[in-house]
C-alpha positions in Angstrom: 0.3 -0.1 0.0 1.0 3.4 -0.9 0.8 6.0 2.3 1.1 9.4 1.9 3.4 11.8 2.9 1.6 13.1 6.0 3.5 15.2 8.6 1.7 15.4 12.1 4.6 17.7 13.8 3.4 20.9 11.8 0.4 20.0 12.7 0.8 20.8 16.4 3.1 23.7 15.8 1.1 27.0 17.8 0.3 24.2 20.9 4.4 23.4 20.9 5.6 27.1 20.6 3.5 27.9 22.9 4.9 25.0 25.6 8.0 26.0 24.1 8.9 29.2 25.8 8.1 27.1 29.3 9.9 24.0 28.8 13.7 23.7 27.5 12.8 20.1 26.5 9.8 20.9 24.6 11.2 23.5 22.7 14.7 20.7 21.8 12.5 18.6 21.2 9.9 20.4 18.6 13.0 21.6 16.5 14.8 18.2 16.2 11.4 16.7 14.6 11.4 20.0 12.2 14.3 19.0 11.3 13.9 15.3 11.2 10.7 16.4 8.7 13.0 18.0 6.4 15.5 15.4 6.2 12.4 13.0 5.3 11.4 15.2 2.6 15.0 14.8 1.4 15.4 11.1 1.7 17.9 11.4 4.4 15.9 8.4 6.5 18.6 7.6 8.9 19.9 10.8 10.0 16.1 11.8 10.6 15.8 8.9 12.9 18.1 9.8 15.1 16.5 13.1 15.7 13.1 11.8 16.3 14.9 9.4 18.8 16.1 12.4 20.7 13.0 14.2 20.3 11.2 10.9 21.8 13.7 11.1 24.5 13.0 14.8 24.9 9.1 14.9 25.3 8.7 11.6 25.8 4.5 11.7 26.2 4.2 13.5 22.8 3.0 10.8 20.5 3.8 12.8 17.0 7.5 11.8 17.5 6.7 8.5 17.6 4.6 8.6 14.7 7.0 10.2 12.7 9.8 7.4 13.7 7.1 4.9 12.6 6.4 6.8 9.1 10.4 7.2 8.4 10.8 3.2 9.0 7.8 2.5 6.7 9.8 4.2 4.5 12.6 2.2 4.8 10.0 -0.9 4.7 11.0 -1.9 8.0 7.5 -2.7 9.2 8.0 -4.9 12.1 9.7 -1.8 13.5 6.2 0.3 12.4 4.3 -2.0 13.9 5.9 -2.4 17.2 6.3 1.3 17.4 2.7 2.0 16.5 0.7 -0.6 18.6 2.1 1.3 22.1 0.5 4.5 20.9 -2.3 3.5 18.5 -5.1 3.7 21.5 -3.6 6.6 23.7 -6.6 9.4 23.6 -4.5 11.8 21.6 -4.3 9.4 18.6 -4.6 10.5 15.0 -6.6 8.1 12.3 -3.1 8.4 10.4 -1.4 6.1 12.5 -4.1 3.5 11.9 -3.7 4.0 8.6 -0.1 3.7 9.0 -0.1 0.7 11.1 -2.6 -1.2 8.9 -0.6 -0.7 5.8 2.8 -2.4 7.5 0.3 -5.0 7.8 -0.4 -5.2 4.8 3.0 -4.6 3.3 4.0 -7.8 5.3 0.9 -9.9 3.8 -1.2 -10.1 6.8 -3.9 -8.9 5.2 -6.6 -9.7 8.0 -4.8 -7.7 10.9 -4.9 -4.7 8.5 -8.8 -4.8 8.1 -8.9 -5.4 11.7 -6.8 -2.1 12.4 -8.5 -0.4 9.7 -12.1 -1.1 11.0 -10.9 -0.7 14.6 -9.6 3.0 13.6 -13.0 3.9 12.1 -15.1 3.3 15.6 -12.1 5.7 16.8 -12.5 8.1 13.8 -15.5 7.2 12.2 -15.4 9.9 10.0 -12.0 9.1 8.6 -11.7 9.4 4.7 -8.4 7.8 4.8 -9.5 4.7 6.5 -12.5 3.8 4.5 -10.1 4.3 1.5 -7.5 2.0 2.8 -10.2 -0.4 3.2 -11.9 0.0 -0.1 -8.0 -0.5 -2.0 -7.7 -3.9 -0.6 -11.3 -4.9 -2.0 -10.2 -3.3 -5.2 -6.6 -5.3 -5.0 -9.1 -8.4 -4.1 -11.0 -7.5 -7.8 -14.1 -7.0 -5.2 -14.8 -3.7 -7.3 -18.5 -3.1 -6.0 -17.7 -3.9 -2.1 -14.9 -1.4 -2.8 -16.6 1.0 -4.1 -19.2 1.0 -1.2 -15.7 2.0 1.2 -14.8 4.8 -1.2 -18.5 6.2 -1.7 -19.3 5.7 2.4 -15.6 7.9 2.7 -16.8 10.4 0.4 -20.3 10.6 2.3 -18.4 11.0 5.5 -15.4 12.9 4.5 -15.8 14.8 1.8 -12.9 16.8 1.3 -10.7 14.0 1.5 -9.7 13.1 -2.4 -8.8 9.9 -2.8 -11.8 8.2 -2.3 -13.1 10.4 -5.1 -10.0 9.2 -7.7 -11.0 5.3 -7.3 -14.5 5.8 -7.0 -14.3 7.4 -10.6 -11.7 4.9 -11.7 -14.5 1.8 -10.8 -17.3 4.0 -12.5 -15.1 4.2 -15.7 -15.4 0.7 -16.2 -19.0 0.3 -15.7 -22.6 1.6 -17.6 -22.6 4.6 -15.6 -19.6 6.6 -16.6 -21.9 9.9 -15.5 -20.9 9.3 -11.9 -17.5 8.7 -12.6 -17.4 11.9 -14.5 -18.3 13.9 -11.3 -16.3 11.9 -9.2 -13.2 12.5 -11.7 -13.9 16.3 -11.7 -14.7 16.6 -8.3 -11.4 14.7 -7.3 -9.3 17.1 -9.7 -10.5 20.4 -7.8 -9.4 18.4 -4.3 -6.3 18.0 -5.4 -5.1 19.9 -8.5 -2.0 19.0 -9.0 0.0 15.7 -9.8 0.1 12.6 -11.7 -3.1 11.2 -10.4 -4.6 14.6 -11.6 -3.2 14.3 -15.2 -5.0 10.5 -15.6 -7.8 11.5 -14.5 -8.0 15.0 -16.7 -6.9 12.5 -19.5 -10.0 10.1 -18.8 -12.7 13.0 -18.7 -11.7 14.3 -22.0 -11.6 10.9 -23.3 -14.6 9.9 -21.9 -16.3 13.1 -23.2 -15.1 13.1 -26.4 -16.0 9.0 -26.9 -19.6 9.3 -25.6 -20.9 11.8 -28.4 -21.3 10.4 -31.2 -22.0 12.6 -34.3 -22.6 11.3 -37.6 -22.8 11.9 -40.8 -26.3 12.2 -41.1 -26.8 14.5 -38.5 -27.9 12.1 -36.0 -26.3 12.4 -32.8 -26.2 10.2 -29.9 -24.8 10.3 -26.3 -23.5 6.7 -25.4 -21.8 6.3 -21.5 -22.5 3.0 -21.7 -19.8 1.3 -23.9 -16.4 0.4 -22.4 -13.6 2.8 -22.9 -10.1 1.7 -22.4 -10.1 1.4 -18.8 -10.2 -2.3 -18.2 -12.5 -5.3 -17.7 -16.3 -3.8 -17.3 -17.8 -4.2 -14.1 -21.7 -4.4 -13.5 -23.5 -2.3 -10.5 -26.4 -3.0 -8.8 -27.9 0.6 -10.1 -29.6 2.0 -7.5 -33.2 3.9 -8.4 -31.6 7.3 -7.5 -28.7 6.6 -10.2 -30.6 5.6 -12.8 -33.0 8.4 -12.1 -30.1 10.9 -12.2 -29.1 9.4 -15.4 -32.2 9.7 -17.2 -32.4 13.2 -16.2 -29.3 14.6 -17.6 -28.7 12.1 -20.9 -31.5 14.5 -22.7 -30.0 17.9 -21.4 -26.4 17.1 -22.7 -28.0 15.3 -25.6 -29.7 18.9 -26.2 -26.6 21.0 -24.8 -24.6 19.4 -28.3 -27.0 21.4 -30.6 -25.0 22.0 -34.2 -21.6 20.8 -32.8 -20.0 19.6 -36.3 -16.6 18.1 -34.0 -16.1 17.0 -30.7 -12.8 18.3 -29.4 -12.2 20.8 -26.5 -13.6 23.7 -27.3 -17.2 22.1 -28.6 -17.1 20.1 -25.4 -16.6 23.5 -23.8 -19.5 24.7 -25.3 -21.9 21.5 -24.8 -20.2 21.5 -20.8 -21.6 25.1 -20.3 -25.1 24.7 -22.1 -25.5 21.7 -20.1 -25.1 23.6 -16.4 -27.4 26.4 -17.6 -29.9 23.9 -18.8 -29.8 22.1 -15.7 -30.7 25.3 -13.8 -33.6 26.2 -16.0 -34.7 22.9 -15.5 -34.3 22.8 -11.5 -32.2 20.1 -11.5 -30.8 21.3 -8.6 -33.5 20.2 -6.7 -34.4 16.9 -8.1 -31.0 16.0 -8.1 -28.9 18.4 -5.8 -25.4 18.5 -7.1 -22.2 20.6 -5.5 -19.6 20.5 -8.4 -22.5 21.9 -10.9 -23.1 24.6 -8.1 -19.2 25.8 -8.2 -19.6 25.4 -12.0 -22.3 27.7 -11.6 -20.3 30.3 -9.8 -17.8 30.3 -11.7 -20.0 30.8 -15.0 -21.2 33.5 -13.0 -17.8 35.2 -12.4 -16.6 34.8 -16.5 -14.4 31.8 -15.6 -15.9 28.5 -16.7 -14.7 28.7 -20.1 -10.7 28.7 -18.5 -12.0 25.9 -16.2 -13.2 23.9 -18.3 -10.3 24.0 -20.6 -7.9 23.0 -17.6 -10.1 20.3 -16.4 -9.9 18.6 -19.8 -6.1 19.6 -21.1 -4.4 16.6 -19.9 -6.4 14.6 -22.9 -5.5 16.6 -25.7 -2.1 19.5 -24.7 -2.3 20.4 -28.0 -5.8 21.7 -28.1 -5.2 23.3 -25.0 -2.2 24.9 -26.3 -3.5 26.3 -28.9 -6.8 27.7 -27.1 -4.1 29.1 -24.1 -2.3 31.2 -26.7 -5.6 32.7 -27.3 -6.9 33.2 -24.2 -3.9 34.2 -22.0 -5.9 37.0 -20.4 -8.9 34.6 -19.6 -6.3 32.1 -18.3 -4.4 34.2 -15.5 -7.8 35.5 -14.5 -9.3 32.4 -13.9 -6.1 30.9 -12.4 -6.1 34.5 -10.0 -9.8 33.9 -9.1 -9.0 30.1 -8.4 -6.5 30.0 -5.7 -8.6 31.7 -3.7 -12.2 30.4 -4.3 -11.6 26.3 -3.7 -14.4 24.2 -3.9 -16.2 24.2 -0.5 -17.8 21.5 1.1 -20.5 20.6 4.0 -23.8 18.9 4.5 -25.6 20.7 2.0 -22.6 21.1 -0.5 -22.0 17.6 -1.2 -22.0 14.8 -4.0 -21.9 10.8 -3.7 -23.7 8.9 -6.0 -26.3 7.3 -3.8 -25.3 4.1 -4.9 -24.2 3.4 -1.4 -24.2 4.8 2.0 
């Protein structure tokens, strides 16, 4: 399993600084922890371990240093040492869900799948809204070819922790192999908005473009069809037990998408931008936000109001055809720069009324 690079030291920086003025050892430990974190980032793992051992000795009641120490040993693939360290602190009152995640990953890495699952589930008892623990359970099921069960974990994680990006990533990739690619497209786009940068973002961006482009068929006799059902390049098809809610959502959206195509003659990045924009307007005109509320569409509508939807749509799809994006960018640099300035200050927001999951699983 691939553990995310997460440092807990900086998450307690204010508390530690406040204590530091009163207790010299706390101050020394905190500085050692900071230096250790920098060494981990530089892949100087042995040096980091020495620093963290010293920090732990100076501040023995702080569980952050054992966690960082366990993470360093995880990088060195010394999973037995990771397990030994984390088992001592996992049930402390101030433990974190990341500790259960790392401990479970260590068990999985030495072939103890059952123990890993038990750790993740025990972590969820302590942290029922932990997106990362649901994600790890989903990945285990995905590796075991239990796609539907994996999806249930990813979607539960999305429901309880909508700001955690990885569950959208994995859920979208499963849906891309089903007849319900529309949910995959929405999850994929939400994922890009949360994570924004990196290899996974580029991967999903390309998938979004390919699926949109291949799902809209323009025939020579002016017949237009939209088909999100067929399999497209991303592995063996998966059959899901579709719920009435997801079927109804697809039935509502498909005719709007069809009418949004209008008189387009080709499907490329520019026409997909126009189709997505027309769809968004019609979604609100037909009051889809009442029957099928969707926080992604709410966010896109905000982009439309502020004049940034065109740039946003090209950014979301740009890895699908970088030449098309490059041509658009050269002709729209002012729009692009204006979008980036707005987008950096206005990330997508989640709350109880503004989140999306397909309703397939709860």
